[in-house]
DOPATOR-103305 format. One record per residue (C-alpha): residue in three letters; x, y, z. Coordinates in nm, 4 decimals. Layout:
<sites>
+---------+----------+----------+----------+
| residuo |       xx |       yy |       zz |
+---------+----------+----------+----------+
|     ALA |        X |        Y |        Z |
...
+---------+----------+----------+----------+
</sites>
This chain:
<sites>
+---------+----------+----------+----------+
| residuo |       xx |       yy |       zz |
+---------+----------+----------+----------+
|     MET | -10.9170 |  10.1049 |   0.1304 |
|     SER | -11.0196 |  10.1651 |  -0.2290 |
|     ILE | -11.1127 |   9.9003 |  -0.4804 |
|     SER | -10.7982 |   9.9791 |  -0.6787 |
|     GLN | -10.5800 |   9.9236 |  -0.3698 |
|     ILE | -10.7521 |   9.5930 |  -0.2977 |
|     ALA | -10.7029 |   9.4862 |  -0.6585 |
|     LEU | -10.3334 |   9.5810 |  -0.6367 |
|     LEU | -10.2872 |   9.3783 |  -0.3179 |
|     LEU | -10.4565 |   9.0778 |  -0.4755 |
|     THR | -10.2327 |   9.1100 |  -0.7789 |
|     LEU |  -9.9192 |   9.1301 |  -0.5638 |
|     TYR | -10.0335 |   8.8302 |  -0.3573 |
|     GLN | -10.0982 |   8.6257 |  -0.6710 |
|     LEU |  -9.7580 |   8.7242 |  -0.8079 |
|     TYR |  -9.5875 |   8.6280 |  -0.4801 |
|     TYR |  -9.7829 |   8.3014 |  -0.4701 |
|     CYS |  -9.6692 |   8.2151 |  -0.8223 |
|     ILE |  -9.3055 |   8.2931 |  -0.7400 |
|     VAL |  -9.2864 |   8.0845 |  -0.4225 |
|     ASN |  -9.5049 |   7.8126 |  -0.5725 |
|     ALA |  -9.2473 |   7.7735 |  -0.8482 |
|     GLN |  -8.9803 |   7.7226 |  -0.5798 |
|     CYS |  -9.1607 |   7.4269 |  -0.4231 |
|     PRO |  -8.9937 |   7.1025 |  -0.5358 |
|     TYR |  -9.1492 |   6.7694 |  -0.6375 |
|     GLY |  -9.4590 |   6.9406 |  -0.7821 |
|     GLY |  -9.5678 |   7.0782 |  -0.4455 |
|     HIS |  -9.7729 |   7.3896 |  -0.3701 |
|     TRP |  -9.6935 |   7.6805 |  -0.1395 |
|     VAL |  -9.9049 |   7.7084 |   0.1785 |
|     ALA |  -9.7167 |   7.9418 |   0.4161 |
|     HIS |  -9.4126 |   8.1673 |   0.4516 |
|     GLY |  -9.1415 |   8.2115 |   0.7137 |
|     CYS |  -9.0770 |   7.8566 |   0.8365 |
|     ASN |  -8.7526 |   7.7322 |   0.9854 |
|     THR |  -8.8462 |   7.3651 |   1.0206 |
|     SER |  -9.0947 |   7.1400 |   0.8445 |
|     SER |  -9.2824 |   7.0788 |   1.1697 |
|     GLN |  -9.3893 |   7.4468 |   1.1677 |
|     CYS |  -9.5775 |   7.3851 |   0.8415 |
|     ILE |  -9.8023 |   7.1059 |   0.9675 |
|     SER | -10.0766 |   7.3352 |   1.0961 |
|     TYR | -10.1189 |   7.5008 |   0.7539 |
|     SER | -10.2217 |   7.1927 |   0.5601 |
|     HIS | -10.3908 |   6.8564 |   0.6031 |
|     VAL | -10.1482 |   6.6958 |   0.3559 |
|     ALA |  -9.7759 |   6.6249 |   0.3792 |
|     VAL |  -9.5668 |   6.9423 |   0.3908 |
|     SER |  -9.2022 |   7.0431 |   0.4021 |
|     CYS |  -9.0114 |   7.3646 |   0.4771 |
|     VAL |  -8.8058 |   7.4660 |   0.1717 |
|     ASP |  -8.5944 |   7.7827 |   0.1964 |
|     GLY |  -8.8352 |   7.9401 |   0.4436 |
|     GLU |  -9.1481 |   7.8418 |   0.2491 |
|     CYS |  -9.3998 |   7.5731 |   0.3503 |
|     CYS |  -9.4616 |   7.3492 |   0.0490 |
|     THR |  -9.6943 |   7.0541 |   0.0058 |
|     LEU |  -9.5619 |   6.7269 |  -0.1312 |
|     ALA |  -9.6980 |   6.5584 |  -0.4400 |
|     SER |  -9.9238 |   6.2788 |  -0.3166 |
|     ALA |  -9.7868 |   6.0380 |  -0.5752 |
|     THR |  -9.4266 |   6.0692 |  -0.4568 |
|     LYS |  -9.2976 |   5.7157 |  -0.4030 |
|     CYS |  -8.9987 |   5.6081 |  -0.1968 |
|     SER |  -8.7420 |   5.3421 |  -0.2795 |
|     ASN |  -8.8941 |   5.1110 |  -0.0168 |
|     GLY |  -9.2369 |   5.1262 |  -0.1791 |
|     GLY |  -9.3776 |   5.3672 |   0.0796 |
|     LEU |  -9.5097 |   5.7213 |   0.0354 |
|     ALA |  -9.3057 |   6.0379 |   0.0912 |
|     VAL |  -9.4548 |   6.2514 |   0.3681 |
|     ALA |  -9.1723 |   6.5045 |   0.4182 |
|     HIS |  -8.8332 |   6.5970 |   0.2768 |
|     PHE |  -8.4888 |   6.6979 |   0.4049 |
|     CYS |  -8.4915 |   6.4784 |   0.7169 |
|     LYS |  -8.1702 |   6.3766 |   0.8919 |
|     SER |  -8.3101 |   6.1021 |   1.1152 |
|     SER |  -8.6227 |   5.8873 |   1.1308 |
|     GLU |  -8.7291 |   6.0572 |   1.4559 |
|     GLU |  -8.7838 |   6.3822 |   1.2641 |
|     CYS |  -9.0442 |   6.2064 |   1.0471 |
|     ILE |  -9.2767 |   6.0908 |   1.3266 |
|     PRO |  -9.4946 |   6.4093 |   1.3402 |
|     TYR |  -9.5904 |   6.3792 |   0.9727 |
|     THR |  -9.7805 |   6.0500 |   0.9828 |
|     SER |  -9.9379 |   5.8007 |   1.2198 |
|     GLU |  -9.7874 |   5.5149 |   1.0174 |
|     PRO |  -9.4410 |   5.3644 |   1.0756 |
|     VAL |  -9.1948 |   5.5949 |   0.9032 |
|     ALA |  -8.8227 |   5.6156 |   0.8266 |
|     CYS |  -8.5787 |   5.8707 |   0.6856 |
|     LEU |  -8.4459 |   5.7372 |   0.3533 |
|     SER |  -8.2134 |   5.9539 |   0.1433 |
|     ARG |  -8.3327 |   6.2651 |   0.3343 |
|     THR |  -8.6979 |   6.1807 |   0.2619 |
|     CYS |  -8.9530 |   6.0740 |   0.5244 |
|     CYS |  -9.1088 |   5.7557 |   0.3869 |
|     THR |  -9.3885 |   5.5429 |   0.5248 |
|     ILE |  -9.2970 |   5.1782 |   0.5798 |
|     PRO |  -9.5129 |   4.9153 |   0.4053 |
|     GLN |  -9.6699 |   4.6850 |   0.6643 |
|     LYS |  -9.6449 |   4.3566 |   0.4764 |
|     CYS |  -9.3352 |   4.1475 |   0.4134 |
|     PRO |  -9.2962 |   3.9232 |   0.1064 |
|     ASN |  -9.3474 |   3.6204 |   0.3351 |
|     GLY |  -9.6736 |   3.7605 |   0.4722 |
|     GLY |  -9.5239 |   3.8751 |   0.8029 |
|     LYS |  -9.5392 |   4.2227 |   0.9562 |
|     VAL |  -9.2643 |   4.4785 |   0.8977 |
|     ILE |  -9.0901 |   4.5698 |   1.2259 |
|     GLY |  -8.7923 |   4.7613 |   1.0854 |
|     ILE |  -8.5919 |   4.8407 |   0.7740 |
|     GLY |  -8.2275 |   4.8550 |   0.6699 |
|     CYS |  -8.1256 |   4.5088 |   0.7936 |
|     LEU |  -7.8526 |   4.3093 |   0.6239 |
|     SER |  -7.9114 |   3.9810 |   0.8085 |
|     THR |  -8.1478 |   3.8210 |   1.0610 |
|     PRO |  -7.9369 |   3.9240 |   1.3669 |
|     ASP |  -7.9933 |   4.2915 |   1.2760 |
|     CYS |  -8.3641 |   4.2444 |   1.3520 |
|     ALA |  -8.3211 |   4.1079 |   1.7062 |
|     ASN |  -8.3268 |   4.4479 |   1.8793 |
|     VAL |  -8.6581 |   4.5527 |   1.7199 |
|     ALA |  -8.8446 |   4.2236 |   1.7511 |
|     ASN |  -9.0220 |   4.3312 |   2.0755 |
|     GLY |  -8.9869 |   3.9901 |   2.2334 |
|     VAL |  -9.0692 |   3.7968 |   1.9153 |
|     SER |  -8.7839 |   3.5574 |   1.8642 |
|     ALA |  -8.6263 |   3.5783 |   1.5210 |
|     LEU |  -8.4778 |   3.2331 |   1.5791 |
|     SER |  -8.6134 |   2.9347 |   1.7633 |
|     SER |  -8.3901 |   2.9083 |   2.0693 |
|     LEU |  -8.1356 |   3.0869 |   2.2865 |
|     MET |  -7.8459 |   2.8944 |   2.1385 |
|     LYS |  -7.9537 |   2.9785 |   1.7860 |
|     SER |  -7.9887 |   3.3396 |   1.8926 |
|     LEU |  -7.6473 |   3.3246 |   2.0577 |
|     PHE |  -7.4761 |   3.2059 |   1.7443 |
|     LEU |  -7.6931 |   3.4212 |   1.5162 |
|     LEU |  -7.5586 |   3.2533 |   1.2071 |
|     TYR |  -7.2067 |   3.3860 |   1.2748 |
|     THR |  -7.0480 |   3.0831 |   1.4346 |
|     LEU |  -6.8782 |   2.8693 |   1.1785 |
|     LEU |  -6.7626 |   2.5248 |   1.2711 |
|     TYR |  -6.4914 |   2.4061 |   1.0420 |
|     GLY |  -6.2097 |   2.1601 |   1.0325 |
|     ILE |  -6.4402 |   1.8591 |   1.0594 |
|     PRO |  -6.2216 |   1.5895 |   1.2116 |
|     TYR |  -6.0532 |   1.3591 |   0.9691 |
|     VAL |  -5.9367 |   1.0035 |   1.0118 |
|     GLN |  -5.5988 |   0.9264 |   0.8747 |
|     ALA |  -5.5237 |   0.6145 |   0.6772 |
|     TRP |  -5.4434 |   0.4053 |   0.9824 |
|     LEU |  -5.6607 |   0.3706 |   1.2908 |
|     GLY |  -5.5335 |   0.5181 |   1.6137 |
|     ARG |  -5.3629 |   0.8129 |   1.4509 |
|     THR |  -5.3851 |   1.1755 |   1.5620 |
|     GLN |  -5.7112 |   1.3470 |   1.4690 |
|     SER |  -5.7657 |   1.7242 |   1.4750 |
|     ALA |  -6.0563 |   1.9665 |   1.5002 |
|     ALA |  -6.0904 |   2.3448 |   1.5025 |
|     VAL |  -6.3655 |   2.5999 |   1.5463 |
|     LYS |  -6.3958 |   2.9770 |   1.5222 |
|     GLY |  -6.6832 |   3.2213 |   1.5321 |
|     VAL |  -6.8409 |   3.5283 |   1.6895 |
|     LEU |  -7.0535 |   3.5113 |   2.0045 |
|     LEU |  -7.3492 |   3.7511 |   2.0198 |
|     CYS |  -7.6116 |   3.8106 |   2.2856 |
|     ASN |  -7.9243 |   3.9958 |   2.1697 |
|     GLY |  -7.7300 |   4.1388 |   1.8801 |
|     ASN |  -7.4325 |   4.2550 |   2.0903 |
|     PRO |  -7.0830 |   4.0996 |   2.1127 |
|     LEU |  -7.0304 |   3.8596 |   2.4032 |
|     PRO |  -6.6731 |   3.9271 |   2.5286 |
|     ARG |  -6.4566 |   3.7301 |   2.7735 |
|     THR |  -6.6750 |   3.4201 |   2.7456 |
|     LEU |  -6.5247 |   3.0782 |   2.8176 |
|     VAL |  -6.5434 |   2.8313 |   2.5277 |
|     LYS |  -6.4193 |   2.4715 |   2.5266 |
|     LEU |  -6.3730 |   2.2285 |   2.2392 |
|     TYR |  -6.4269 |   1.8622 |   2.3296 |
|     ASP |  -6.4192 |   1.5258 |   2.1602 |
|     ASP |  -6.7586 |   1.3803 |   2.2525 |
|     ASP |  -6.6803 |   1.0264 |   2.3682 |
|     ARG |  -7.0071 |   0.8407 |   2.3990 |
|     GLY |  -7.0334 |   0.5672 |   2.6583 |
|     ILE |  -6.8421 |   0.5359 |   2.9835 |
|     ASP |  -6.5329 |   0.7111 |   2.8456 |
|     SER |  -6.5102 |   1.0771 |   2.9516 |
|     ASP |  -6.4968 |   1.3515 |   2.6882 |
|     ASP |  -6.1502 |   1.4613 |   2.5789 |
|     LEU |  -6.0751 |   1.8332 |   2.6117 |
|     LEU |  -5.9118 |   1.9451 |   2.2870 |
|     ALA |  -5.8777 |   2.3187 |   2.3580 |
|     GLU |  -6.0244 |   2.6041 |   2.5602 |
|     GLY |  -6.0111 |   2.9837 |   2.5586 |
|     HIS |  -6.2123 |   3.3053 |   2.5847 |
|     SER |  -6.3778 |   3.5332 |   2.3299 |
|     ASP |  -6.2219 |   3.8756 |   2.2726 |
|     GLN |  -6.3862 |   4.2174 |   2.3156 |
|     GLU |  -6.5750 |   4.1735 |   1.9887 |
|     GLY |  -6.6961 |   3.8251 |   2.0773 |
|     ARG |  -6.4560 |   3.6472 |   1.8400 |
|     PHE |  -6.2921 |   3.3187 |   1.9341 |
|     GLU |  -6.0840 |   3.0475 |   1.7684 |
|     LEU |  -5.9865 |   2.7063 |   1.9065 |
|     SER |  -5.7995 |   2.4083 |   1.7663 |
|     GLY |  -5.6750 |   2.0832 |   1.9154 |
|     HIS |  -5.6038 |   1.7165 |   1.8531 |
|     THR |  -5.6291 |   1.3774 |   2.0171 |
|     ASP |  -5.5330 |   1.0180 |   1.9468 |
|     GLU |  -5.8330 |   0.7941 |   1.8850 |
|     THR |  -5.8998 |   0.4617 |   1.7198 |
|     THR |  -6.2449 |   0.5778 |   1.6040 |
|     PRO |  -6.3505 |   0.9034 |   1.4359 |
|     ILE |  -6.3748 |   1.1855 |   1.6873 |
|     ASP |  -6.6971 |   1.3844 |   1.7360 |
|     PRO |  -6.6060 |   1.7436 |   1.8275 |
|     LYS |  -6.8469 |   1.9592 |   2.0265 |
|     LEU |  -6.8265 |   2.3189 |   2.1467 |
|     ASN |  -6.9327 |   2.4221 |   2.4977 |
|     ILE |  -7.0078 |   2.7914 |   2.5621 |
|     TYR |  -7.0208 |   2.9062 |   2.9249 |
|     HIS |  -7.2257 |   3.2240 |   2.8896 |
|     ASP |  -7.4581 |   3.4426 |   3.0918 |
|     CYS |  -7.6777 |   3.5835 |   2.8159 |
+---------+----------+----------+----------+
</sites>
């Protein structure tokens, strides 16, 4: 091969490199051609890469994610697709593979993202209780006791109580569970059953009842579960 042919090939390669390099988004650089998935690009670079229209492109190292982490790949559909790109915890956010910061504002360790409330974290806690007891976990901040019993103007009148809520076990609805609403009579007098029923398929329940008492009633809820 002549020197002129070599020079021509180098010129064509540089031209091709410039063309595909311009197609790489986010300020990335071209590293390989002919990819179908981003995982095929990993062997061509020691930095984060992504497959864009058949071209392997590096990612700008300064690319930040909305969660404060670093972008390590683009165009993901699920967090599982992001695992090969980093040894750190990672998640797919807005089609971008983002590392997950390891510190919470309270000083604790990040175990997941995307939660709306404490119960959402129960399935990823790896045995670390998000709340202090089984009953607290069972209610998971969803059970709302309302209708605090009221005493009418005269003693010995009818007093009412009601309760409704959602029963959860490890983050999942607890269906067909027996619940009973009692008036807690302290002393030798037995508790008065105000109402009883079962939770529905989604764990929801609602009870209401009344009793005649000369003193203010003290309602309590019994849950007969196998969580």
